N, C-alpha and C positions, 0 to 999 in steps of 0.2 A: 408204434406213435400212429394215430390215425389221420390219414390224408385225405383231403376233400378230392373228390375223384371227379376231371373236368368232364361236360361232356364229349361224347367220339362222334365226329364228323367222317363219315364216310367218303364223301364225295372227294376226289383228289383233285388238289390244285395246282395249277402250271402254270401260275404267273406271276412275276415280283409284285403286281400290285393288291394279293390276296391279303386277307385279313392276318395278323400275327396270332400266336398260337392263343387261345383263349384265356383270359380273365380269370383269376379263381382258384388255381391250384396250388399257389404258394403262399406261405404265410412266413411271419417273422422268423420263427425256427427254421424253417425249410433253409431261409435264405441265409442264416448265419453258419448252417451247414455247410452250404458251398463255399461261404467265403474261406470260414476258417479251415475246412479241408483244403482248399487251396494253399493255404498257409503251412499245411502238414505239420501238426505239432512233434510228431516222433522223426521226422524227417529233420527237421530244424534241430531237435536235440541231437540226433546224431551225426548231421553233417553240416548244418548251417553253424552251430555255436561253435564245438568243436575249430571249425573250419578257420572263423573269424578269430578265435583266438591264436591259432597257429600262424596264421597270415599275417596280422596284422601286429601281433603282441600288444594289444590295448587290454588291458585287465578290468577297463571299466566298461565291458561289454553289457552286462545288465543294466548299467545307467543308462548305455546308448539306447537300449529298448524302451525305457521309460521316456526320454529325452524325444523319440520320435513318436513314438504314442501319443505323448502330447502335440508334436506337432500335427499329426494325423486329427486327433480331435478338432482341433483348432481348424484344420483344412475341410472337416466334414461340416462344421457348420455352413458354411457357404454353400457346400455340395449338397447337403440335405434339401437348402433352400430351392437351389433347381431343381432337383429331383421333385417338389412339391409343383413343378410348373411344368416342368417338361420329361415325359415319358416317351421311352425308346429303349430300342435294344444296343444302340450304339452307344450310350453313356459320355465318355469323354468326347467321343466325335460330335454326338450332338450338343453339348454344353458348349463345347467351342464353338461351334457352328452359330448357334445361337447369341454367344458374347463377342467373341472378335470377330465374326463374320465366317462366310459359308468357305472361302480360301484358305484361311488358316484351319477350319475344320475339317476339311480332306486332309490336311498336313495332319492333324491330329489323328485322324483315322489310318493312315500310313504308318504313324509312329507306332500305336496300339497295336496295328497288324504284326509289325516287328517284334514289339515288346513280347507280346502275348505268345506269338508261336515261338518265338526263341525259349522263353520260361518253359513253356509246354514241350518241347522238342527237346531242351537240354535235360530236364528231368528224366527223361528216357534213358540218357547217360548214367545216372546216379542208380536208375530201376534195373537196368540192364548188368550194372556190375554187379549190384547189392543180390540180387536175385542170382546170378549165375554163381556165384562166389558160395551162397548159402547151399545151393544143388551140390555143387562140388563138395562142399566140407561135410554136408550132413548124409548123402544119398551116393557120394562118389560119379556124380553124373557131371562128365566135362562138358558142357554144354557152353558155345558161344554167347557172349553176352550180346550180339546183334539177332541172335534166333531169339533169346528171351524179349527184346525189346520187340520184334514183330510180332510176334505172340500178344504182348502187352498191348501194342498198337491195336491190332484185331478185336478185342476185347472191349476196349477204350470205344473203337468205333462203332461198335454194334450198342452200345449203352447211350452213346451220344445220339444214334440214330432213332432210338425209342423216347419214350415219354420222359418228361420231365421229371414228374414226379415219383417215376422208379428210381430215376438218377438222384433225389434226394433222397429215398427210404436206403439206395445203398450208400449214400456218403455219411446217411446220418449213422450208419451201423458201424462202420468203417471208422468214423469219428471219435465215437463213446469209446470203442475197444482201444485205441491210440492215447487218446487223452487219458483214461485210467491209468495206461501204462507210465505214462509221464510222470502223472501224480505220485504213485508208489516209487518213481527213481527217485523224483523228488526229496520224499519223505527219508526214503532210507540213507538219501546222501547226507541230510541234516541232522539226523538221527547216528550218522556213523562218524562223520566230521573229525577227520585224524587229528587237524590243527586248530579245532574250535570253529567256531561260526563268526566269521569277522565282515564287517561292514564297509570294508576298504573297495571292493569294487562299486560303491555306490559315491568315492570321492572324486573331486577335481583334478589330484593325483593321477589316478586309476583311468580318468577317461583320457587326461592329454598323454598317456604313456604310448608309445608304438605309433603306428599310421592311423591317426582316428579318423580323417575323411574314409580312408579305405572300410575302416571299421561300420560307418553310417552308412556307406553303399551295400557292405552283406547284411547288415541286418534289415536294411530296407528289403531285402530280397524274402526276408522272413513274414513281412506285410504283404508280399505280394497276392493280390486278389481281394485287398480289403475293401476295394472300391467298385467290385462289381456287384455289388448288390443291385445297381442301378440298371445293369444288362438284363435283370428278369422283371424291371417295371411293369412290361405290358403282361407277364405272366401271374402278376401278385393278385391278392384279393384286396389290397388297399394300397396301391402304390404310394400316394402321399404321404402315408404313414409307415408301411413298412419299409419302403428304402432307408428313411431316416434312422429309424430302430434299429434295424440291421446293420448298418454301417456303424453306428455308435457303438452298439453291443459286440459287433467283430473287433473294432480296436482295442476296445477296453480288456476284451478277453485274450487276444494275442500279447498285447503289450504287457500286461500284468503275468500271465502263464509263460510267456518266453524269458520275460526278466527271471521269474521265481526259477525255472530252470536253469537259466545261466549261472545264476546266484548258485542253485545247489551243485551243479557239475563242478563249480571251481571249489564250494566247499567241501566236495568229496573228494576230491584229487589234492585238496590242500593251497589254499589261495596264491600262496606264493612259487606254487609247482604248475599249477593249472596250464601256465601256456607251454612250458616244456610238455609235459602230460598230452597235449593237445597234438603239440608238433608230433610226439614219438607215436601216438595211437590213431591219429586222425578220427573218421566215422566210427572207429571201435571202441571209442574212450567211453560212452556210454555202457556199451556192452562189459568191459572189462571193468568199472567201475560198478555195475550192476552184478556182476559175478561175484567179486569180493564182497560185497554187502548185503546181496539177498542169496545170490546162488546160482546153479549154472541153469538151472531150469528158468531162471527170469531172462538171462542171455539169450537163452534158445527161443522163448517165446516173444521177447523183445524184436530179434530179429525178423521173424515172420510177421509181428506188426507192423514194422519199418517199411516191408514189402507192400504189406495193405495199406499202409500210410502214403506210400510213392503213387499207388494206383488211385488213391483217391484225389492226390494231386494232380494226377494227369487228367482226370476224368473230369475234375473242376474246371481247369484250363481249356481243357477241349470244348467244354459248353462254352466257355467264356468266348474262345474264338469263333466257333460255330454261330455265335450270335452277333458278334461282329461282321461277318461276312452275311449272315441276313439283314441286317440294316443296310448295308452298302449295296447289296444285289437290290434290294426292295426298292430303293430311290435310285438304281441304275447307275450308280455309280463306279460300280464292279457288274461285272455280266449279270443280267435281269435273272437268269437260271438260280443263282445264289439268294435269291429274295424267295425260293419256294419254302413252302411248310406242308409237312407231311399230313395227308388226309385222312389218316387213322391215329398217327402217333402226335399230330400236331407239334412234332418238333421242325426245326430248321434244319432238316435233312442233310439236303444239297451242301449248305455250309459244314456240315459234320462230314460229311462226305471228302469234300475238299481240305479239311484241315488234316484228315487221315491220309491221304493222299502227299500231303505236303510231310508231315512226318515221315511217313514210310520213303520217302525221295531225300531228305537231309539227312536220315539215320544210314539209309544205303549208302551215300557218300562217304560217309565217316567212315563206316565199315571196311567200304572197297580201299580205303588209302591206308586201313589197317592203323586207325588214330584211337588212340588210350579215351575210353569213354569218361572217364572221371577228369584227366588233366587237359581235355579237350571239348568234348560235347558238352557235358555238365558245366564246368567251370567256364568255358568261353561263354554260352549261350546263356545260363543263368543270370550272368552277372550284366551282360548285354540287355536282358530283360529289362533288369533291374532299373538300371541307368533309366532304358526308355519312361518306365513308369514315372519315375521320379519328374524327368522333364514334362510327361502329362499333367502330373499334379501341380507343376507351377503353371503351366499354360491354363489350366482349367481354373486356378485361383484368378488368374486374371480376366478370364473368360466372365467370372461370376460378378466381378468389380463392375467390368463392362455393362453387361447384362443388367444390374439393379440401377446402375448410373442412367441407363436410359431409361428405364421405367419407372424412375422416381421413387417418392415415398408412398404411392399407391397401391405397392404390391403387398402390402401388408407385413414385412418383415421387418425384424430390430434392425439397429445399425450395424449389430453386432455380427450379423449374419452376412448383411450384405455391403458392409466395408470394412468393418474393423479386422474381423477374424480372416476375410482372404487377401488382407493388406499384408498380416503377419504371416498367414501360409506362404504366400508369393516368396515373400524376402528369406522365410527360414528354409524353405525346401530348394529355393534358388541357390542359398549358400551351399546346401549339400550336393546340388546336382554339379556345382563347379569343385567341390570338394570331391566327389567321385572320379570326374573326368581328369582333374591332376593327379590323382592316384592309382586309375585304372591300371596302371604296370603291376602295381601292388597286388590288387586284385585278382590279377591275373597269374602272379607269379614268375614276370618276365623280368629282363633286365631294361633299363632305363633305353636302350639301344633299339629295342625289338617294336617293330612297325606295328604289332597288335595293339601297342599303346594308343595310338590314333584311329586304327582300321576299324575296328569295332566301335568303339563310340560316332565315329565319323557314320558308320550305319544308322544309327538314331537319328541323328543330326541330318542325314541326306535322304531318309526316309520322310522327313517334314519337309524338307526343301522340295524334294518331287512330288509328294502329295499336294504341295501349295501349288506348284506349277501345273498340275493336271487339274487343281479345282480353277485356277486361271483360265487354261484351255476351255474347261466345261462354261464358263462363262461367257467366252465367246464364241464358240461352236456348237454348244447344247444348252441354250439357255433353258430348256423346258425341264433338263435333268438339273441343271444349276439351282433353279428353282427350289427342289425337293430336298437340296442336300439338308442334313440334320433334321427334318422335318418329321420323319419316323413315319405312324400309320396315316396321318394327315395328309401325307405324299401322295 
């Protein structure tokens, strides 16, 4: 795939007020690769879908994917309208700042940092477990999971430090490979179908079976990163069109592909037996079914591609976090150094290094405490991340309403984009957020008396409160910084 090379600038920049990476290097296809790679198709097939079936007992998971996709398409109408007026590497942070005010904007930024870092670091748990298990099974190499993770952190850190178009090429290759693998699995499951193909997973009874609220949060984790198109607005060829198109395409691709894959997996296992099969096999369900339907060669190959799928997701989330750090550093909400871009690679390299260091520190803590990488690092942090993003979606919908209410009809947007869609999105996603908080114990697999049921959700809400308090302090103590909040390159 041809990629237009951005101009190389040799002078090293050293201040947070420098220009962002040059516009013109990323198009719709590149952004879609970043967004869909973050959701990791094979990771969802191997981890997300079996886990959602096993933990929630909800046999309507395929329908949940379609319903959430519909909600996010509605949300994207207002989100895309904002992207045509506000371009910055802060996305949610910038939109909430312009819509609800600078103080809530800083609160949203802190929520985003917690959510995206939690998701990225949590995926390292699955990456370490899966890769170490594969190396042991195939080569007899007994390597601790955390050693594998530290190597992965180093590789992701190197790519995050380099040029953005190089990252897009790497993700493009990995995404095509894993998507083909998932499609092959889906086709084989439908053609083998031991109990025939049933449409029961798309019924109301299937949707309400089990813990529906937890199922929505599980499935939301599969969409994580769909909104990240706006993070690359300053690096797009035409941000006013690219961001909107990329977001719509990504949501539809993710929603339809994963709904079909969940349906195929249930069909391959037998619709009435799918929950039990997921509980018995966990992440290995896709490999067990693939080996039965296609052969051991597919199973071995799919395990390799699962590892590359996880790596692609890690790289995509790393880039998203680096750009949040960059945006906040440039505006001096966080330390000024985070706003630097590399003189040669045009990457937000200080933000990238900060994310790498943070990942290393968190993984080191879990490893030193001898925690299970799947049950704790992966399960706790990815669910925490998903909950944070749901809250950000609600806040952004409210921000869209407020922004266009102040700007009136002169903005040139339809009533659907500036009023109807944001209202529907705020109500629907707000309902999902409440359900997810109420059923968070189910997500974690803990009993009703466990303190984790409220500690982890409190981290998300607490981040918003602390961020808002910090924003209020900036208003009183550093009005020059306060004035720049959410204003991006113009600050």
